[in-house]
C-alpha positions in Angstrom: -18.0 -21.8 25.3 -19.3 -20.4 28.6 -18.7 -23.8 30.2 -15.0 -23.7 29.1 -14.7 -20.2 30.4 -16.1 -21.2 33.8 -13.8 -24.2 33.9 -10.8 -22.0 33.1 -11.8 -19.6 36.0 -11.9 -22.5 38.5 -8.6 -23.9 37.2 -7.0 -20.4 37.6 -8.4 -20.0 41.1 -7.1 -23.5 42.0 -3.6 -22.7 40.7 -3.5 -19.4 42.5 -4.6 -21.0 45.7 -2.0 -23.7 45.4 0.7 -21.1 44.5 -0.1 -18.8 47.4 -1.2 -21.2 50.1 2.0 -20.9 52.0 2.4 -17.2 51.7 0.5 -14.6 53.7 -1.6 -13.0 50.9 -5.0 -11.7 51.9 -8.1 -12.6 50.1 -8.2 -9.2 48.4 -4.7 -9.7 47.1 -5.6 -13.2 45.8 -8.7 -11.8 44.0 -6.7 -9.0 42.6 -4.2 -11.4 41.0 -7.0 -13.6 39.8 -8.7 -10.7 38.0 -5.4 -9.7 36.5 -4.6 -13.2 35.2 -8.1 -13.9 33.9 -9.1 -10.7 32.3 -5.8 -9.2 31.1 -5.7 -11.6 28.2 -9.3 -10.9 27.3 -8.7 -7.2 27.3 -5.6 -7.7 25.1 -7.7 -9.7 22.6 -10.4 -7.1 22.5 -7.9 -4.2 22.0 -6.3 -6.2 19.1 -9.7 -6.8 17.5 -10.7 -3.1 17.8 -7.3 -1.9 16.4 -7.7 -4.3 13.4 -11.2 -3.0 12.5 -11.6 -0.5 9.8 -14.2 2.3 9.8 -15.5 4.0 6.7 -16.3 7.7 6.5 -18.5 8.8 3.6 -18.2 12.5 2.9 -19.4 15.2 0.5 -16.3 15.8 -1.7 -17.4 19.3 -2.7 -18.0 20.6 0.8 -15.1 22.7 2.2 -16.0 21.8 5.8 -16.0 18.1 4.9 -12.6 18.5 3.3 -11.2 20.1 6.4 -12.6 17.4 8.6 -11.1 14.6 6.4 -7.7 16.4 6.5 -7.9 16.6 10.3 -8.8 12.9 10.6 -6.0 11.9 8.2 -3.5 13.8 10.4 -5.0 12.5 13.7 -5.5 8.9 12.8 -2.2 7.4 13.8 -3.5 3.8 13.8 -5.0 4.2 10.3 -8.3 2.7 11.1 -10.4 5.1 8.9 -11.1 4.7 5.2 -12.7 7.4 3.2 -15.2 7.4 0.3 -17.1 10.2 -1.4 -20.9 10.1 -1.2 -21.1 10.2 -4.9 -18.8 7.1 -5.3 -19.6 3.5 -5.9 -18.8 2.5 -2.3 -21.5 4.8 -1.0 -24.0 3.6 -3.5 -23.3 0.0 -2.5 -23.8 0.8 1.2 -27.1 2.7 0.4 -28.3 -0.4 -1.5 -27.3 -2.7 1.3 -28.9 -0.5 4.0 -32.2 0.7 2.4 -33.0 2.6 5.6 -31.0 5.6 4.4 -32.1 8.2 2.0 -29.8 8.4 -1.0 -29.9 12.2 -1.1 -27.9 12.6 2.1 -25.2 15.2 1.9 -23.8 14.8 5.4 -21.0 12.9 7.1 -21.7 9.2 7.5 -19.7 6.8 9.6 -19.8 3.1 8.9 -18.3 1.5 11.9 -16.7 -1.9 11.5 -16.9 -1.6 7.8 -14.8 -4.7 7.1 -17.1 -7.0 9.2 -20.6 -8.2 9.1 -21.5 -6.1 12.2 -21.6 -2.7 10.5 -23.0 0.1 12.5 -24.0 3.2 10.6 -24.1 6.7 12.2 -25.0 10.1 10.6 -24.6 13.7 11.3 -23.6 14.8 14.8 -23.4 11.3 16.3 -21.1 10.3 13.4 -18.8 13.3 14.1 -18.6 12.5 17.8 -18.1 8.8 17.3 -15.2 9.5 14.9 -13.6 11.6 17.7 -14.1 8.7 20.1 -12.6 6.2 17.7 -9.6 8.5 17.1 -8.8 8.0 20.8 -6.2 10.0 22.7 -7.3 13.5 23.7 -10.1 13.5 21.2 -12.0 10.8 23.1 -12.9 13.3 25.8 -15.2 15.1 23.4 -16.1 11.8 21.6 -17.6 10.3 24.8 -20.6 12.5 24.1 -21.5 10.1 21.2 -22.9 7.7 23.8 -25.6 10.3 24.7 -28.9 10.8 22.8 -28.0 12.4 19.5 -30.9 14.8 18.9 -29.1 17.9 20.3 -25.9 17.1 18.5 -27.7 16.4 15.2 -29.5 19.8 15.5 -26.1 21.6 16.0 -24.7 19.6 13.1 -27.6 20.6 10.8 -27.2 24.3 11.8 -23.5 24.3 10.8 -24.2 22.1 7.7 -26.7 24.6 6.3 -24.1 27.4 6.6 -21.0 25.4 5.6 -20.5 27.0 2.3 -20.6 30.5 3.7 -18.7 29.8 6.9 -16.0 27.7 5.3 -15.3 29.2 1.9 -11.7 28.2 1.3 -10.4 24.8 2.1 -7.7 22.7 0.7 -9.3 19.9 -1.3 -8.3 16.5 0.0 -6.2 14.7 -2.6 -6.6 10.9 -2.6 -3.2 10.7 -4.2 -1.5 11.6 -0.9 -3.2 8.7 1.0 -4.3 6.5 -2.0 -4.7 3.3 0.0 -7.2 4.9 2.4 -9.6 6.3 -0.2 -12.2 4.0 -1.7 -14.0 4.8 -5.0 
């Protein structure tokens, strides 16, 4: 595969040189057009793959803060890349059995990135919240970029709010799976 890629690079360089031999392009201009031709298609393929991936959010269905967060994500997720499942459901139990690293008594937000592929990546607490913002894209990715930093500080802040979530967020509209039936898993 690498050999084919290198051959394709040389073929592209040769065609660009032949095409621009008579013109007065500088080497920088030639390299710029080479990069554009070679890597534009690769970037397009990666963007298509990322947009087709689904991510699963496991949430506590009784938590008013979680319900607000899910409502926010449903409104902000224009590409519909997020699926949702309650922590008490069968989907969550299957994930806990598959990934025995997790405690089954977790009551926090859990993100299963690339849920529909074999390369699942699981994040919890503060890192999960920031990564969700990153995956939402748009203006939310400016905050979500923090998900690439070490998560201890964000997890500490998440736990601080999570302990007080029932007192801070007393009333919240409960998320109704009937409104977005296809995006909620059991």
